[in-house]
Every structure is written in C-alpha cells, then in structure tokens.
ZATIVEX-497378 format. One record per residue (C-alpha): residue in one letter; x negated, y, z. Coordinates in Angstrom, 2 decimals. Layout:
N
r residu = a&xx = X&yy = Y&zz = Z
...
//
This chain:
83
r residu = m&xx = -203.14&yy = 137.70&zz = 139.93
r residu = m&xx = -202.64&yy = 135.07&zz = 137.22
r residu = d&xx = -198.85&yy = 135.14&zz = 137.74
r residu = k&xx = -198.80&yy = 138.89&zz = 137.09
r residu = i&xx = -201.07&yy = 138.51&zz = 134.03
r residu = r&xx = -198.76&yy = 135.84&zz = 132.62
r residu = e&xx = -195.74&yy = 138.07&zz = 133.27
r residu = l&xx = -197.41&yy = 140.91&zz = 131.35
r residu = i&xx = -198.39&yy = 138.56&zz = 128.51
r residu = d&xx = -194.73&yy = 137.53&zz = 128.28
r residu = q&xx = -193.61&yy = 141.16&zz = 128.17
r residu = h&xx = -196.20&yy = 142.61&zz = 125.80
r residu = a&xx = -198.08&yy = 140.01&zz = 123.71
r residu = g&xx = -195.19&yy = 139.21&zz = 121.36
r residu = l&xx = -195.84&yy = 135.47&zz = 121.40
r residu = p&xx = -193.30&yy = 132.94&zz = 120.15
r residu = q&xx = -193.55&yy = 130.96&zz = 123.41
r residu = g&xx = -193.69&yy = 131.96&zz = 127.03
r residu = a&xx = -197.00&yy = 132.43&zz = 128.82
r residu = a&xx = -196.05&yy = 129.65&zz = 131.27
r residu = e&xx = -196.20&yy = 127.21&zz = 128.35
r residu = i&xx = -199.79&yy = 127.98&zz = 127.36
r residu = g&xx = -203.10&yy = 127.09&zz = 128.95
r residu = d&xx = -205.27&yy = 129.62&zz = 130.73
r residu = d&xx = -207.87&yy = 129.41&zz = 127.96
r residu = t&xx = -205.50&yy = 129.32&zz = 124.99
r residu = d&xx = -206.40&yy = 131.91&zz = 122.35
r residu = l&xx = -203.57&yy = 134.47&zz = 122.38
r residu = y&xx = -204.56&yy = 135.82&zz = 118.97
r residu = r&xx = -204.26&yy = 132.35&zz = 117.41
r residu = l&xx = -200.78&yy = 132.11&zz = 118.92
r residu = g&xx = -199.77&yy = 135.30&zz = 117.14
r residu = m&xx = -200.73&yy = 138.29&zz = 119.28
r residu = k&xx = -201.41&yy = 141.28&zz = 117.04
r residu = s&xx = -203.75&yy = 144.22&zz = 117.67
r residu = f&xx = -200.90&yy = 146.58&zz = 118.56
r residu = a&xx = -199.56&yy = 144.07&zz = 121.10
r residu = s&xx = -203.01&yy = 143.74&zz = 122.66
r residu = v&xx = -203.11&yy = 147.52&zz = 123.15
r residu = q&xx = -199.68&yy = 147.41&zz = 124.80
r residu = l&xx = -200.88&yy = 144.55&zz = 127.01
r residu = m&xx = -204.03&yy = 146.48&zz = 127.93
r residu = l&xx = -202.00&yy = 149.54&zz = 128.97
r residu = a&xx = -199.66&yy = 147.38&zz = 131.05
r residu = l&xx = -202.63&yy = 145.69&zz = 132.74
r residu = e&xx = -204.20&yy = 149.05&zz = 133.55
r residu = e&xx = -200.98&yy = 150.24&zz = 135.14
r residu = a&xx = -200.23&yy = 147.02&zz = 137.01
r residu = f&xx = -203.72&yy = 146.61&zz = 138.47
r residu = n&xx = -204.67&yy = 150.30&zz = 138.77
r residu = i&xx = -207.75&yy = 149.88&zz = 136.60
r residu = e&xx = -209.14&yy = 151.39&zz = 133.41
r residu = f&xx = -210.83&yy = 149.30&zz = 130.75
r residu = p&xx = -214.10&yy = 150.91&zz = 129.66
r residu = e&xx = -214.71&yy = 151.28&zz = 125.93
r residu = e&xx = -217.22&yy = 148.41&zz = 125.86
r residu = m&xx = -214.47&yy = 146.02&zz = 127.05
r residu = l&xx = -211.98&yy = 147.02&zz = 124.37
r residu = n&xx = -212.48&yy = 143.98&zz = 122.15
r residu = r&xx = -210.81&yy = 140.70&zz = 121.26
r residu = a&xx = -212.92&yy = 138.70&zz = 123.70
r residu = t&xx = -211.54&yy = 140.63&zz = 126.69
r residu = f&xx = -207.92&yy = 139.89&zz = 125.78
r residu = r&xx = -208.35&yy = 136.50&zz = 124.07
r residu = s&xx = -206.80&yy = 134.40&zz = 126.86
r residu = a&xx = -205.19&yy = 134.64&zz = 130.28
r residu = s&xx = -208.43&yy = 133.54&zz = 131.93
r residu = a&xx = -210.50&yy = 136.11&zz = 129.97
r residu = i&xx = -208.05&yy = 138.81&zz = 131.04
r residu = a&xx = -208.24&yy = 137.65&zz = 134.66
r residu = r&xx = -212.05&yy = 137.84&zz = 134.62
r residu = a&xx = -211.93&yy = 141.34&zz = 133.14
r residu = v&xx = -209.32&yy = 142.58&zz = 135.62
r residu = e&xx = -211.24&yy = 141.04&zz = 138.51
r residu = s&xx = -214.47&yy = 142.75&zz = 137.43
r residu = l&xx = -212.70&yy = 146.14&zz = 137.28
r residu = s&xx = -210.59&yy = 145.85&zz = 140.43
r residu = p&xx = -211.40&yy = 148.16&zz = 143.35
r residu = g&xx = -213.69&yy = 146.40&zz = 145.78
r residu = s&xx = -215.13&yy = 144.13&zz = 143.09
r residu = l&xx = -218.89&yy = 143.75&zz = 143.11
r residu = a&xx = -218.95&yy = 144.36&zz = 139.34
r residu = a&xx = -216.91&yy = 147.58&zz = 139.59
//
C-alpha cells in the first residue's frame, strides 16, 4: 500500500522532490504541498483504493504525511475493522 501512496504523492502533491526521498512521517505541507494538490491527491487515493473520505477526515492531519495517509486509507478500506 505504501508504494502506491508514494506513487500518488509523486503524481499529485506537487513536491520539489520525489516521495521516495522523504520519510514516512515527513510533513508534506512543509515540503510545499498546497491545498489544491491535497484535493487532487485525495481524489486519486479514493480512486486507487476504492474508498471515500468522509467529511470529518477532510483535514490537513489526514494528508500530512505518507504514514497519516496510510492510516486513513487502511481505516476506510473494505474489510477494515474501522470501516
């Protein structure tokens, strides 16, 4: 899952460096991700993982880092106990 998340970060976050070069907990907003890019990333994540982010998860904390995104996706994935 993390490989796919990093691929989507590369494609949609608009960062000056590749996702492979950053840590799992690195703040994507501090690296330069803008609000519009986070929306594009969210839409790509929804499509790639066949999930839908509920309104209460549409905040900076959910998309702050690769690990935060992974936790959110995992909690929304079919078959997850949190879903």
